[in-house]
N, C-alpha and C positions, 0 to 999 in steps of 0.2 A: 578648244578645251573639251567640249563635249564629244567630239569624235574619238578623241583619245579615251574617254570613259567607255564609249561603246566598244572600241577595240579591245580595251581591257576585259570588259564583260564577255565579248565574243571569244577572245583567245582562252580565257578561264574555262569557258564552257566547253570549247574544243580540246583542250588539254585534259581536262577531267574525263571527258567523255572517250577520248583516243586512248587515254591511260587505261581505263577501266576495259575497254574493248579489245585492247591488243596487248598490253603488258601484265595485267593482273592475272596470274596463274592460280586457279583452284587448287588449294592443297588436298591431297587426298585424306578422307575422312579416317579417323582412327578407329580401330577396333574396341568396342566397349569393353571387352574383358582384358585386353593386354594394353590398350593406349597407344598402340603402335599403327603406323600407317597400313591400310591393306595393302597387300602387295599385288602389283601390277602383272598381267600376263596375257597372252594372246588367246586365252580360251575363257569361256564363262567361269565364273567361280565355282568352285567346288562346294558341295555340302558342307564339308569341314570347313572351309574358310569362311563361308557364309554365315554359319551358325554362331561364330564368335561375336557378330555385330549385335546380336539380340539376347535378351534373357533366355535362360534354358527354360524350354516349355516341352517337356517329353510329351509324346502321345502315343507311347505303347504301354499299356498297364503292366505294372511290375509287382502288384502286391499279391498276385495270385488268388484274388477274391473271385468268386463266381458271379456273374451278371445275374440279376433277379428280374429287372425290369429293363428291357432293351430290345434290340433286335440281332439277328445273328449274321446278317450280311450288310456290308457298307453299301450304302446307296446316296444318290443325290435328290435333292428336293428342290424343284424349279418354281420360282414365284415371278409372275410378270404383272407389271403395272403400265399405264400408259407412258410412263417414263423410264422404267428401269426393268432390266430381267436380272434376277438375282438367283445364285445357285448356293445351296448349302449341302454340306455333307452330313450325314447322321453320325459319323465319327468325330465325336467330341462337339457336335452341334455348332459347327462353325461355318463362316462364310467363305465360299470358294471362289465366288465371281460376283461383281457387281457391274453390269454394264449399262451404259447410258444410251437409251435408243435414239436421241436426238443429237448426238455428237459422235463424229467418226474419227477413226485412225487413219494412220498413212495408207492402209490397205482398203479403207472404204468400209470397215467393219464397226459395229457399234463400240464405243471406247470403253475398254476395261479399266475399272479403278482399284482393282484388286492385285497386288504384284504377286500373282500366283505361280509365276515361273522360275522363282528362286527356291532352289532345293534346300531343305533343312531349316526353314524359317516358319515361325507360327502364323497360322492364318487369323484374319481378324476374328475377334470375339473368342479367342482362346482365353483360359482362366488359368491363373496360377496362384498356388498357395504356399507357405513355408516348407510343407512335407512335400518332396519330390514324387513319392509313390502316390499321394492323393492327387498330385497334378497331372500325373501321367494317367491315372483313372478318368479324371475329368476330360481330358482332351482326347484319349484313345478309346474311351468307351462307345459301344455303338448304341445310339439312343434310339428310343421309342419316338415315332412322329405321330402327332395328333393336329389335325386340322389342316393338313396340307391340300393347297387348292389342286385342281386339275392342272396338270403341267400345261396344258394347251390354252387353258383360259387366261383372260386377261381382267385382273381385279378391277372393279369399279366401286368397291366399298372398303372401308378399314378391315383388315383381315389378320387374325393372330394364328402363328404356327408354334406349337409346344413341342420341346423335346425334353424326354423324361429319361432318367438313367437311375438305377439302384443296384447296389451289389451287396454280398454277404458280409463285407467288412463294416457295414453300416453307412455307407457313403450313399447320399441322395442328392441328385442335382436335377433341377428343373430350369430350362432356358425357354424364354418366351420372346418371340419377334413379332411385332405388330407393324404392318405396312400401311402407310397412308398413299393411296393411289394418286392423289392431287400433287404430289411433291416427290422430294428426294430424301424425307426423313424417315428413320426406323427407330422405333421404341423397343430398347431392350430390357428384359428383367431376368435376373438370375437368383435362384434360390438354392443354397449349397448348405448341406448339413452332414455332420459326422456323428452317428449315433444320437440323432436328435438334437445335436449341439449345433446352433447356426454358425456358418463361416463367412467370413467376409473376403471374397477373392479379388484379385488384381486382374482388370481386364486388358487384354493386350490387342493392339491392332500393330501386326506387323507383316512384312518388314516395311511397308510404305505404300505409297499410291503406285499403281500401275499405269498412270499417264507417262509414257516415255516420249512422246512426239515433241512436248515443249522443251525437253532438254537438248534437242538437236539445234536448237535457235540459239545465237550467242547472246543476244539481249533478253532471253527468257529468264524468269525467276526460277532458280533450282529449287528442288524440294527443301522446306525448311519447318522448323518447329512454329506453331502459331497458337497464340492463346490472349484472352482478354481477362483482365483483373483490374477491378476498381475504375472501369471505364477506359482503360488504357489497353491498346493493342500492341502486343510485343511478337516481333518475328526473330527467330535465332537461325543463323546459317550453321552450316557444320562446324566450323571452327569453335563458335560460340557454345554450341551443344557438348563438344568435347570438353571445354573447359567446366561447364556446369550442367550436366545432363538431366539434373532432378530439379523440378520448380515445385515448390509447396505455397500455395495460394488460395485465395477464394476465386475460383474462377467462374466467370461468366459463360465461357466456352474455351476449350482446350483441345488441341489435335494437331494435324499437319495440312499443310497446302503446298501447291506448286504455282506456277504462273496462271492457270485457269481453273483448277480444282482444288477441292479440299475435303477432309473427313474430320470432323470435330464432334465432341460431346458437349452437348448444350446444357448449361446451368448444372454442372456437376458439384457446384459449391466448395467448400473447403476440401481440397484433395491434393494428392501429390501425384504428379506427371513425370514420368521419366522417359527421356528420348533417346533413341538409338540411331546410329547413322551406319550406313553400309554402302561401299562402292562394289560395283559390279564391273569388273574390266571389259574393255572391248574385245571382240572376237579377233578371229584371224583377219577378217575383212572388216575394219571399222565403220565402212558405210553401211554394211548389211547388219552387224551387230554392233552398235556404237556403246561406248562406256555409259554407265548409268550410276546416278546418285540417289541413294534412297533414304528417307527417314521414317523411322516407326516411333510408336510411342505406347506405353502402358500407363493405365489410370488406376491408381489405388485411392479408392474414396469410399468413406461410408455410404454414399449414394449408390453404390454397387448393388446393394440389396434391394433397391426400390426401382421402378422404372426409370430409365434414363433414355433421353431422345439423342440420336446421333444424325448428322446432316452429312450425307455422302453424296456430294454432287458438284455442280457448277459454280463459280464464283460470279453469278449473273445478279445484276442488282435488283431487279424486281422479284425474282425468286426468293433471294435472302431476306429482302423486305417484308415477304409475307410471313416468313418463319419468324424473323425477330428483326424489328428495325435497327437495333444495335448490331446485328450481324453483317449489315453492308460494310462495316467498318474493316471487315476482312480483306475487301478489295483494296489493294493499296495504289490509291489514286494519287498519292504524293501530298505535297504541302498544299496545294491548290485545290484540294478535294471539292471545297465548296463551290469552285467554279466547274468542276468536272462533271457533277450530277446533272445541272442544267443542261451543259453541252450534250451529255448522252442522252438525255430526255429528247433533246432537239434533234439529235442524229436519229434516234428511234421514230421520231415523228415523221421525219422526211422520209424515211426508210418504208413507213407503212404507205406512202404513196408511190414512192419510186420503185421499190422493190429490190434494189441493188445497193449494197452498202458502199461500194465504190463511187457510183454517182452521188450517193447522199453526202459522202464525205466532200465531194467537190463542191456541191451546192452549198453545204454549211459553210466551207470555207470562204466561198464568194460571200455570202451573207454576213460572215464575221468581219471580212475586210470592207464590207460596205459600211458597217457600223463605225468601223475604226478609221474610216476614211478621214474624217475631219482632223484627227489626231496626227495621222501620218503626213497630211497635206500641211498642216502647221509646222512639222517638223522639218519637211523639206524647205518650205519657204524661209524658216529661220536658218537653216544652214545656206540656203542661198544667199541670205543677207551677210552671213558670217564670211562666205566665200568673197563676196563683193568688196568687203572691209579688209580682207585680208593683206593686200600689200600695205596697208596703212599701218595694220597690226603689226606686221612685221619691221616695218621702218621703226616704229616706237620701241620694239623689242631689241632691235640692233642698236639703237642709240644709248641703251642701258645695259648692253651686253658686256661691257668692260667692268661693270660693277659686281661684285659677289652678292649672293643670295642674301647675307645677313647685312649687307650695307644700306644704311637708312636711304640711300638714294634710289634703291630700287623701288621703294615705296612711290616714288613719284611715277614710276612706270605704270603701277597698278592705277594710279590716280588718272593718268593720261587715257589708259585703256578704257576705264569706266566712263569717261568723258566722252571719248569716241562712240561708244556704245551707245550712250544717252543721246548724242547728236543724231547718230544714224537710225535710232530706234531699233536696237539690236539687244535682244537678251540671250546671253550666252547658253543659259540653262533651257531656253524655250525648245531648242533642237533636240535635247537629251530627253526631258521629261516626258514629252508624249510617246516616245518609243519605249521609254521604260515603263509607262502605264499600261502599254500593250503587251509587255513581256509576260505577265501573269497568264493573260489569255492564251499566249502561245505555248507556254509551259503546260499549262492545263489541258489543252487540246492535243498536245504532243503525249501527255501522259494516258489520256483518253484512249488514243489510237493505239498505242503499245500495250494497254492492259485491258480493254474491254473485250470480253468473251464473245460478243456479238460479231466481232470481225474474224474469229477463229472458223477457217474453212470456208469463209464468205468469198465468193468469186468476184471479179471485175470484169475483165473481158480479154480475149486472146490468151496468151500464156500466163496471165495472172490468175490463178486460180484459189489463192489464199491470201486474203489481205492481212493475215498475222504473220506472213513468212516474207523473207527477203525475195527480192526480184532475181528469179534464177538466171536470167539473162543480162542482168546489169543495164537494163535499157533505162529505167527511171533513175538510179543513181547517176548516170552520166547526164540525163536531161537536167535533173536538179543542179549538178554542179556547173553545168554551162548557163542555165539561167541564173544561178547566182554570180557568175562572172560578169554577164551582161548587166544585171542589176547593180553590181559593185560598181562598174565602170560608169554608169550614168548617174550615180549619186553625187551630189556635190561634195569635194573634197576640201572641207574648210580646215585649215591648221594641221594638214597631213604632208609630211615631207615626202619627196619621190621614193625613199627607200620603204616608207610605210605603206604607199601606194601600190608598190609592187608586192609587198608582203600580202596585203588584202587580196590582191588578185590571185596570189597563189594558193591562199587558204581555201577558197571554194574548190581548187583542183584536190586539196588534201581531204576535204570533206568528201569527195566521191568515193574514197577508200573507206571511209566511216560508214557512209550510206549503204556499202555493199551488204552490211549485216542488218540494216534497218527495214521493219516491215513495210510492205507495199503500201498499207493504209496511211502510215505516216508520211511516206514519199509522195504520195498524191496530195497531201495537205501542203507539204513543202513546196512542191511544183507549181501547184495552182497559186499559192501566195506569192511566189517569186514572179509568175506571169502578171499576177494582178499588179504588183508593186511596180512592174515594168510599164504596163499601161497608164498607171497612176503618175508615174514619172514624166511620161510623155505629156500626159494632161496637164500636170502642174507646170512643166516647161512652156506648154502653150500659153497657158493662164498668166504667168508671171513674166513671160518673155526672157530674152537671153540675159546673162548676167551683166551688169553694169560695173566693170572692175577698172578702178583708176590706176593709172600708171604713176608709180613714185619714183622719181629719178634719184639716182644714188646721191648720198650726203655730199661726196666731193663736187659733184655736179651743180647741186642746188647751191653751194657755197661760192662756186665760180660766177654763176648767174646772178647771184644777190650782189656780189662785190662789182660786177658790171654795171648793176644799177645804183650803185652808190648806197646801199644799205649796209648798216652794221650787222655783224653775225648775231646780235641780240635781237634785233629787229626782225632779221629773217627768220630767225628760230621762232619767234612769237607768230610769225604769218603761217608757219607750219605746225 
């Protein structure tokens, strides 16, 4: 019975995973203005097509006002800290580039988190107001820069840069950015007034994150809306954003994220956040220019007139914990996150000595299996006992096979089975429960290996240069599938008919195709676990010896034998 439960669990997991991996097609995001899907083409999105996905943010002054405080030439302002390199433009005092120095893209360059290659889209920290002409002046005016550091210097202390603009229409704008060299936070403050009348603008981050690498992996989380309110973290995919793009809550933080990175406003308070989706079609060569999905957001908050902190960086547990302990919930470790955190700390601790995350995963997997050895051993022993009494169990079931399930006589079968279990010291659930107890650890470790940013770009050896990516030569998927077949063949098959046995041997072959898109880090864990279980199976078989299976003669043969001994059928039945 317990084998059937395990088969049901395994098949359910396999069906769900395979369905998500191979059959769920992501629907194109809708244009924010029209609500219709973005058209697909073989060339990058044109500025006209792209601009429909975001709120109108004109950046060319149209009021005809003369600049009184500002500059005459557009220029960039570069700021470098130990962690990031940021580039601002004085046109609108907006962010053009935010590169992470400790993370690399596919070309080996510092990772860009600003999607600045999409024409017609607003840059981060654009400002909007109900009046289009004022909005155009805010984002198109050439601001005067104060406090800009030397472009070649690396900041070692908190530094503030101010951008100022004023024109003859009475519009004044001051935008201040304060950098923390120790992390990935940026404090933003805007003071906007029209003829000395304070205005509260909407802050725009568009069109999304520039991290394109993660979208090329099937199992990666696509860009999505991310916010926390009342201690609950919410993530919205494109389809949910299209249904309800605006969220008005008292936020702890709100913004966007993808598999490994995020950009969020911290503690904006009671605010309104509006999300926008955008699809960038693939180029003529999809491998060179793959399709991209972007999610941007705009923040309408009374807090926009006071300093507001933005976090623009990796979803690294320790880094987020330093900023805000609750911010670590932005990492989606799944339902067993309470187990993931100690596993992550253990993995990092081993890595501090080993220096390679691939070998660290291997060692941690061995350690976990050593801890779980008693449970797995008990499960195998219990299944062996069930295997030994299987002929007797089957004989009892055959005796009552002619009765319907609702027939009271079938209750006698259950009574006899329980008596047999007591006589032989077998607990039907003891083979299933130990394995179920290890299941949360397996799921937690799997979630860790497919989510932790520590594995992004981390090499193992040989051709495996990135533990967060699938095996390019499919070696590990094949090895995992073969080890699964051998392990399955050696496992005691109690209560499993020949058809089920064949099916269970076919499933590892099917899993090979599922594992093709699985990150290398997770495959190392699965392969080492299978090899460990294989060795444990040999050890258990050695300790408990070969199965002692009794041969039960067919019922007709038993009746003839008993008749020859002069015994009645009733007496013979009691003996059996």
